[in-house]
C-alpha positions in Angstrom: 0.0 -0.2 0.1 1.8 3.0 -1.2 2.9 5.5 2.4 1.3 9.1 0.3 0.3 11.4 1.9 -3.8 11.7 2.0 -5.7 15.6 1.4 -9.0 16.7 1.6 -9.9 20.7 0.5 -14.2 21.3 1.3 -16.0 22.0 -1.9 -14.8 24.7 -4.1 -16.9 27.9 -2.8 -15.9 27.0 0.4 -14.0 28.6 2.9 -11.5 27.3 5.5 -11.9 27.3 8.8 -10.7 24.6 11.1 -7.6 22.1 10.0 -7.3 18.1 11.2 -3.7 16.4 11.1 -3.9 12.8 11.3 -0.5 10.5 12.4 -0.6 6.9 11.8 0.3 4.7 14.5 3.5 2.7 14.1 3.8 -0.1 11.2 1.7 2.3 9.4 0.6 4.1 6.3 -2.2 7.8 6.3 -4.2 5.0 4.7 -5.3 3.9 7.6 -6.8 6.9 8.7 -9.8 7.2 6.0 -12.6 5.7 8.2 -11.3 9.2 10.7 -10.9 11.7 7.8 -14.4 10.6 6.2 -15.9 10.7 9.3 -14.5 14.2 10.1 -15.3 15.3 7.0 -19.4 15.2 7.2 -18.9 15.9 10.4 -17.1 19.1 9.6 -17.6 19.8 6.0 -15.3 23.7 5.8 -12.5 21.6 7.3 -9.0 20.6 5.4 -7.8 16.9 7.0 -4.7 16.2 5.7 -2.7 13.0 7.4 1.0 13.0 5.8 3.0 8.9 5.8 5.1 9.1 9.0 9.0 11.2 8.3 10.5 7.3 8.3 10.5 3.3 7.5 8.9 0.8 9.7 10.9 -1.2 11.5 11.3 -4.9 9.8 9.9 -6.5 6.8 6.4 -5.1 8.0 6.7 -1.6 5.6 4.5 1.7 6.1 6.5 4.4 8.2 7.0 5.0 11.3 7.6 8.4 13.4 10.6 7.1 15.0 11.5 3.2 15.4 10.5 1.1 18.3 13.4 -1.6 17.7 14.4 -1.6 21.3 11.7 1.7 23.5 11.5 1.0 26.7 10.8 3.9 29.2 13.9 4.6 29.5 15.1 5.9 25.6 10.9 6.6 24.6 11.0 10.6 24.9 14.6 10.5 24.3 12.8 9.5 20.4 9.8 11.3 20.2 12.2 14.2 21.6 14.6 13.9 18.8 11.7 13.4 15.9 9.2 16.2 17.2 10.8 19.0 15.3 9.7 17.8 11.9 6.6 17.7 13.1 6.2 20.6 14.6 7.9 21.7 11.5 4.5 19.9 9.1 2.0 21.3 11.2 2.9 24.9 10.9 4.4 24.8 7.3 -0.3 23.8 7.3 -1.2 26.4 9.0 0.3 28.9 7.1 -0.1 27.9 3.8 -4.1 27.2 4.2 -4.2 30.3 6.6 -5.3 28.8 10.0 -4.7 29.7 13.7 -3.2 27.4 15.9 -6.1 27.2 17.8 -8.5 26.0 14.3 -6.0 23.7 14.0 -7.1 19.7 15.5 -4.3 16.7 15.5 -5.5 13.4 15.5 -3.4 10.8 16.8 -4.1 6.0 17.3 -1.0 4.3 18.8 2.7 6.1 18.3 0.6 9.3 16.2 -1.6 9.3 19.4 2.4 10.4 21.9 3.0 12.6 18.8 0.4 14.1 19.0 0.2 14.5 23.3 4.2 15.2 22.9 4.2 18.2 20.5 1.2 20.0 22.2 3.5 19.2 25.2 7.0 20.7 23.2 4.6 23.3 21.9 1.2 24.3 24.0 -1.7 26.0 21.8 -0.3 24.7 19.4 -3.2 23.3 18.4 -6.7 24.1 19.9 -7.6 20.2 19.7 -5.2 16.5 20.1 -7.6 13.5 19.8 -4.8 10.4 21.2 -6.2 7.4 20.2 -4.9 4.3 21.7 -2.2 6.2 23.0 0.5 7.5 25.9 2.8 9.8 26.5 5.3 9.1 27.0 5.9 10.4 29.5 4.0 11.8 32.8 3.3 15.5 31.5 5.0 17.7 35.2 2.9 21.0 33.7 -0.5 20.5 31.3 -0.7 22.5 28.2 -2.8 26.2 28.6 -4.4 26.3 25.7 -4.8 22.5 24.4 -8.0 20.1 25.1 -7.2 17.1 24.9 -9.2 13.4 24.2 -8.2 10.3 25.7 -10.0 7.9 23.7 -9.2 4.2 24.0 -10.3 0.8 23.9 -10.7 -1.3 27.1 -9.3 -4.2 25.7 -5.8 -2.8 24.1 -3.3 -5.2 24.4 -0.9 -3.6 22.7 -1.1 0.1 24.8 -2.4 -0.2 27.7 -5.8 2.3 28.8 -3.9 1.6 32.7 -2.4 4.7 30.3 -4.7 6.5 29.5 -6.3 6.8 32.7 -3.1 7.6 34.4 -2.4 11.3 31.4 -5.8 11.2 32.8 -5.2 11.5 37.2 -1.7 13.4 35.8 -3.7 16.3 33.7 -7.2 16.2 36.2 -4.3 16.9 39.0 -2.5 19.1 37.1 -5.9 21.6 35.9 -5.4 20.4 33.0 -8.9 20.5 30.2 -8.5 17.0 29.3 -11.4 15.0 28.9 -11.4 10.5 28.6 -13.7 8.3 27.1 -13.2 4.3 27.7 -14.6 1.6 24.4 -15.6 -1.7 26.5 -14.3 -4.5 25.3 -12.6 -3.5 22.0 -9.0 -3.7 21.2 -6.3 -1.6 19.8 -8.1 -0.1 17.0 -9.5 2.6 15.2 -13.2 2.1 16.2 -15.7 2.9 15.1 -17.5 3.6 18.6 -14.2 6.0 19.4 -14.6 8.2 16.8 -18.1 9.4 17.0 -17.4 9.9 20.7 -14.4 12.3 19.5 -16.5 13.9 17.0 -18.9 14.0 19.6 -16.2 16.8 22.2 -15.4 18.8 19.0 -19.4 19.5 19.1 -19.7 19.8 22.4 -16.9 20.2 24.7 -16.3 24.1 25.7 -12.8 24.4 26.4 -12.0 24.7 29.8 -10.2 28.1 29.0 -13.1 29.1 27.2 -15.7 28.6 30.2 -12.5 30.1 33.2 -13.1 32.9 30.8 -16.4 34.0 31.0 -17.5 33.3 33.8 -14.9 33.2 35.9 -15.1 29.7 36.9 -12.5 27.3 38.6 -14.7 24.8 36.9 -13.3 20.8 36.5 -12.6 19.2 32.8 -16.0 17.4 31.8 -16.0 13.6 33.3 -15.4 11.5 31.0 -17.4 8.0 30.5 -17.8 4.1 29.2 -18.9 3.4 26.1 -20.9 -0.1 25.4 
């Protein structure tokens, strides 16, 4: 399967108002994210949707692309590998924003598995690089010591994920909550390490209904906790 990037723009005559950048998992290709891209296109007809190919070839014979090598990766070296891979991704995101004339706040990053790691760590390193992050079946390279102030994070995970345990998402939510970050978590029952339609639909609902915590506080002077996550059945 080709690893060519995907790009969907609104129909002619429709002004582009939002940007979604989709990041595939390790050993994957942009086409893996077609179902997510199509769901976002239907829900947000004024959005541009870009899915680049990972900047490194995949390890081993499986092919595909990746954002950083997973050969010998562990908790001791994961953060360093992500940090080395981030500059190229951040450059890509900023170039896309400039090309389409959109603000950082108009941008959402959506990643699956390794792509979710990259999305989470990108806004951790560059607060406000995107207004939203949709992290499917992912985790932080390291749990954050501070929470992004200009990004709303939506964690979406399968309860039966045997590749990236749901405990990683739960730990991330707990840490962000403790740091007064703006985050939600949704866990799909009987779902493994897959971009499941139930999680895709939940992500769209989060995008359509969640008002960023910072907006509530600015408008109402509230110190309100982020919306509670839920379990999907």
